[in-house]
N, C-alpha and C positions, 0 to 999 in steps of 0.2 A: 799591343794590338790595339788594346781600347784608344789609345791617345793619337795612334794613326788612322783610325777607319774616322776618328774624331776631326781630325784634320782633313782628310778627306772631305768629310760632308760637308768643313766651312768654306773650303773652296767650292768644292759644289755649286753652293747658296751663292759666293761672291758670283764667280762664273755667271750665274743663272738673272741675278740682278744688274749685272754689268748687260750683257746680251738681251737681256727678254724686258725689260720693263720699257726702253725704249721705244722697242717693237711694240710692246702693250699699248705704250701712250698714245703713237700715232694710230692703234689702230681705233681704241677707243676715241678720238679725236673724231676721226674720219665716222664712225658709226653713229655719233653723235650730229653731227653735220648732215650728215645724210638722213637719217630717220627724223630729225629731230623738224629739219627744213620739208620735209616730204609729209608729216603728221600738220606741222604750225602754219606751214607754207608763205613763211619767211625767212631771212637766213638765220639759221642756228649755227653759233660755233662754239667752239670749247679750245683755251689756248694751250692745255697738254693735262695729263691726269698723270698723277706721279703714287706708283704704290709700293709700296714693303713687301718685298716675299717672304717677311721672317715674322712681320704682326700681322698680315694682310688690313691693314690701316693703309688709306688712299686719300689724295686732296687732287680737288677739280680747280683747275686755276681758270680763272676768267673765259665764263658762260655767259653769253648775252645771245640774246633773242631781239631780231631788227623789228622795227614797225614796217607795217605794209605800209605800200608808196604814199604819196602825198604828206605824210604825216613830218612835222619841224623835227620832234625829236628821236636820234637814233635808235635809240632802244628802249622795247616795253621792258624787257626783263635785263639786269645789268648785276652780275655777281662777280664779286674779286677771287672768291676761292673759297669751299665747303670741305668740309671732311664726311670720309667714307669707312666702310666696318663691311670684308668680305670675308665671304667663309672662305679660305682659298682653295679648299677641298673641290669647290662648285665649280670651280672655273675649268674642269676636264669633265665636266658633266654636259646636258644638255640645258640644265635650269642653275643659272650663276644664283648664289642666295647674297646679298646684301642685306649685311644685322641692321646698319644703317646711315643715314645720310641728314648731315647737320647743317643747311644752311643760315647763315647767319648777317643780318645787314646786308642783302640784296636790294638793290633800287629799282623800284617798281614805277612805270608810268602811264599814266590814265590820259590819252590824249581827245580833246573832241577836238572834229572840224566841223561838226552844224549839230543841228537839237538833234538830228537820228544819224547823226553819225560816229564813232568813237572807234578807236583802235581794241580793245576789250570786246567788243561784238565781233570786227572784222576775223580777229584772232580765233575766236570761237565759232565765229560759221564755217575756217578754213579746217579747225579739228572735225566738227561737224559733216561734214564734205568726205572728206578722207575717212572717217568712221566709215559712211556710207557707202563710200567704194570697197575697202575694205572685208564690207560683209557679204557685197555681192560679187564680190574673187577676181575682181581686177586686177590686185595685188600679185596673186597667183602667177599671170603672167609674166608682169615684169620682173621678177623671182628668177622667171630661165634667164635671163638676158644677162643676171650678174656672174662674174668669176666664179670661181671656186672658192676663192675663200670668201665674197660676200653673201654666196649662197649659204655656205657654213656659219658663216654669224650670222646669217639674220633668221636661223633654225633655232639659235639658239634663246631660251625662256627666260625670266625672271621672274626672281620674288625677292620685295624691298618690305622687310621687317616693319621697320620704322621710318621715316624720313619727315623733318623736322625744321618749318623755319620761322624763324627767330627777329623780332626788332625790324622788318624789311620795312624801307620809305617807299611810301607811296606818295606819289607827286604828282598835284592832278592840274594837269596844262586846259584851259580852255582859252583862247584869244590871248591877251597879254597877261594875264591872270595866272599864277601859278602859286599852289599851296601845296606844304607837301606835311603829311600824316603817318601815323605808326602804325602799321598792321599789326592784329591779332596774331598769336603765336596759333602759323598753321601744322598739325600732324595729322599725316598718313599712317597707318598702319595694314600691316596682310597683302600690300599690292602683289595681285598675283595667288596668293594664295587661293582666292574663292573658284581658282580654275583645278580644284581637286590637288593638289597640293603639285601640280605639275608647270605653274608659272605662267607667267601671260609673256606674248610680244613683246619686245622692247617699245614699237611701235605704242603698242596700245598700252603699256604704262607712261610713254610721254603722256599722252592725250589725256591721263586717270591725273596724271599730277598736273598737267597745266590747267587743265577745267577748273580742279579743286581751287587754286593760284585765282584764276581771274575769277571767281564766285565769292571767294572771302575778300577779293581786293573789292569788287562791284559793287558788293553787300557794303564794305566800308563807305566808299564814295555815297551812297546813296542816305546810310547813316550820318554824315557830316553835311548831308543840305544841300543834295545836288542843284535844287532848285536855283539855289544863287549863285551857281554855273550858268544857268541856261540864258540869262539876260546877255549875260559876258559872249555866250557862242554865237548867240542869237547878230548881236554886233557884228561880229567877226563874219558870220553869213553875210551880213549885210553892207558889210567891207566890199565883200569880195564882188557880191552881186553888184555894186556904186561902180566897182573897180573895173568891170566888165561891160557896162554903162558906160562911163567914161571914156574907154576905150572904142565903142560904139561910133559915140558921137566926134571923136577925134577923128574919128575913119569917114564920117560924111557918109555915112550911110541910111540914116533915115533923118540926116539934117542937124537942124542946130536944136 
């Protein structure tokens, strides 16, 4: 009898792994795209999410954050894979508990368009604007327009006990000059636990993590002597302005 019950249990687990995991991967990818794009203000995508229902271990595959418009580099953040550990019991509750997220060797690109315009600041401004709108309650009206599945998922809270980013490669691009440095290890703990152990919303978690990444990356750029890039950025700006002037002259608007 015990062997039979064990066999039935294994069949149930196998069936759940076969049917549930592909569906979960699709749901997670859609949620990452939906909320990530809303918070960050650019196209955010997740290639896949593979979860082991027996171990509570998962992997995030090909996660990207696009740069704002007018930047040459396609991505601000490009990650091939990350390891995730989840409290499986929490998946059936209102608060999903993520034990750890380990991100290794992501590619982060800091790009300057001019002395006063760069992709880090634009993304941070987008995040700040989203958070301000959330506080004003405008997001509540948007939630009413979602379907039942999205509404149920959007009500989920999350607690991230530990998130670590190691050996992140930061590429600094200004004009024609590119320099790469390695970021110090980034570690965040107990995201969402400050909310009386009830967790935080998925968008709030995304905002917290992204703000920390941008802060560490920005500080690293400054410590690497950002001043040496200012001349390059100024030259780049002058080339753009010069190109516009040449174009105006070629049109004969102001004469030769």
